[in-house]
N, C-alpha and C positions, 0 to 999 in steps of 0.2 A: 395467617393471612400474609402473603409476601407481595410487595410492590416493588417490580422491578423498574428502575428509572436510569436516565442517562446523567451526563455530566450535569451538576448542579449550578455551575456557572451559566450553562446555556440552555438547558432543556425546558423549554417553557412548558411543553405538553406534559412532562414528567411532574412539573411544579403544580399543576392544577388538582390532580388528585391527591398528591402528597399533602398540601396544605390543607385540603377539606378533611383528609383524615385526622391531621394534627389538630386543627381547630376543634373539630367535633370528638376528639378524645377517643379515637377507636385504635386500638392495638394493632400494629403490623410490623412486619420485618421489612427493612428497607434493603434492597439488593441493587447496588449501583454497577452498572456497567459502561465503560468508557466507550466514547465515540471514535477516538483515534486509532492509529494503526500500531498501537504497541504490541509487542510480541505476544503479551499475555491476554490480549483482547479476545473476548468470548464472542463467537458467532451468534447474534441475536436471535436467528431462527432456532436455535437450541431450547430456548424458552417461550419465544413469542411467535406466533403463526404468521405475523406479518414481517417479522424481523425488525420490528420497531419497539421503541418504549413510548409511554408505559404500558406495563401489562401487570394485571392484578391475577394473583393465583391464590384462591380461596379453597383450600382442600381439594384440589383438583378442578375447580371451577374457575376457568381462564376467561378474564374479560380483557379486552384491548381496547384502545381509542379511549381518550380521556372523558369525553361526555358520557360515553356508556359505562364507563367505570362509576362515574358520579351517580348515574341512574341506578346502577346495581347497589351501590351503598345506600342510597335513598330507599330502595326496597328492603334491604337487609337491616337496615335501623331506621324505622319509621319514626321512632321516638327521639331521633336525634336532630330532627329539623334541617336535614340536608336541602329540602327545597321549603318555601314559605308554606304556611298552613292554609291560608285563605286560596280558594281555587283560583280567583282572577289573578291574584299575585303571583301564584305559582305558575299559571299560564304565561305571564309576562316573563317571569323569571327564566323560564324554558325557552321563550322565544328570543331573548337576547343572548342566551348562552348558545343556541343554535346558529344566531347571527354570528357570534364569536368563531364558532367552529368552522364556518363556511366563507366567512367574509374577511374583510381588512387585509387583503392580500399584499397590497402596496406597503402597509406598515410592517407586517411580517417580514416581507423579503429585503426591505431597505433597512429596517431598524431591528435587527434581531436582539432577543433578550440577552443581557450579558451583566451579571452581577459583579464582575470586577473591572468593569469599563470605566475610565475616567469620564467624568461629565463633559459633554461638549456637543454643540450644536452640529448638525449636519445639513447639507444642500439637499433638501428632500424634494420629491416630485410633488406635482398636484395631487397625485393619487394618495400619498401620505397625508397631505393636509386635508384632504376629503375625509379620509378614515379618521383622523384625529377630531374633526369637526363632529362627525357621527358619534364617536365614543363621548365627547364633551355633552353633547346633547342626551345621550342615554343616561349618563351620569347624574347630570343636573336634574332631570326629570325623575329619576328613581329617588334620589336623594330629597327632592322636595316633597314627593308622595310619601315616603316612608319616615321622614325625618332623621334618617342616618343612625348610626355612624355608617352602616354599610347599605349596600343597594336597596335592600328590602328590610331594614331594621337590623335584625340579627345576621350574622354572617350566614350565607348559604352557598349553594353550588354555583349560582351566578357570579359571586364574587371570586370563588375558585377559577372559573373560566377567565375573569378579567384580570387576575392578579399579575401575570406577566406583563400586562399592559402598563401597569403602575411603574415597573422598572423601565419600560420602554419611554415612556413620556418623560420620565425624569432624566435620564442618562443622556438621551439626545435632544433635551430641552425643547420639547414638542408644544407645550401648552402651559400658559399662565392662568387658565380658567380657575375661577373660584372653586368650582365643584371638584375639579382635578386636584386641587391643593387639599381640600378637606378629606376627600376620599382616600388619596394616597397617604396622607398622615394617619388616617384610621388603620389602614392596611398594613403600613410599615411599623405600627405600634404593636402588632400582634407578635407574641413570642415565636410562633410558628414562622412568620415572615423572617424575623431576625435570624432564626435558627438555619433556615435555608440560605439566606445571603451570606451568613457567616461562612457556612460550608462551601458555597461557590466562590466567594474571595479567596478561600483558602487552597483551592484546588491549583497545582501547578501547571496543569495540562493546558495547552493551547491548541484550539480546534480552528483553523484558518477560515473554514466555510462559515463560521458563525462570528467572525469579527468584522464589523462593518468598517 
């Protein structure tokens, strides 16, 4: 099984299936492809039908788009708990994951994930503030119902979908909410999180489009 990813400093969509695979202890080969215009850069369309990452290749079965990859992994490894076992909680986890997939556009466009960025507040739009308020609400409701430390108790695909947001809220100093602090601490304590962050910080390449 191969997971094609982009720069670990910036690639929030790559981070999602990567951290799920790591936390759930599924063996895979990581294939990093750089975003920049380096002469050795590989055309993404040679391995991905959309020309984008992430892309999972499991013995010829190719799955692209982060949430589709996570759903495939849940089907492939039902014993691993990629989604909550309870049907109502599973439905809620899928709903908030789909909301992340299709929403929060202001936060994503103004405050890109950046594992190497020095922490500092930005002058953000009302759209970003609205996105942050919605995330605070989601996280606080989920943690209150589950008891934590993750959104549905044990780490699942919903946590993978929101993992890049932990970085965004921290580096741009966007929230002091108690639920954000508690959830962020739990996520950042994961060895998988720390491995990805260290790799991102170590990358020497700068991609201007993802520098706020």
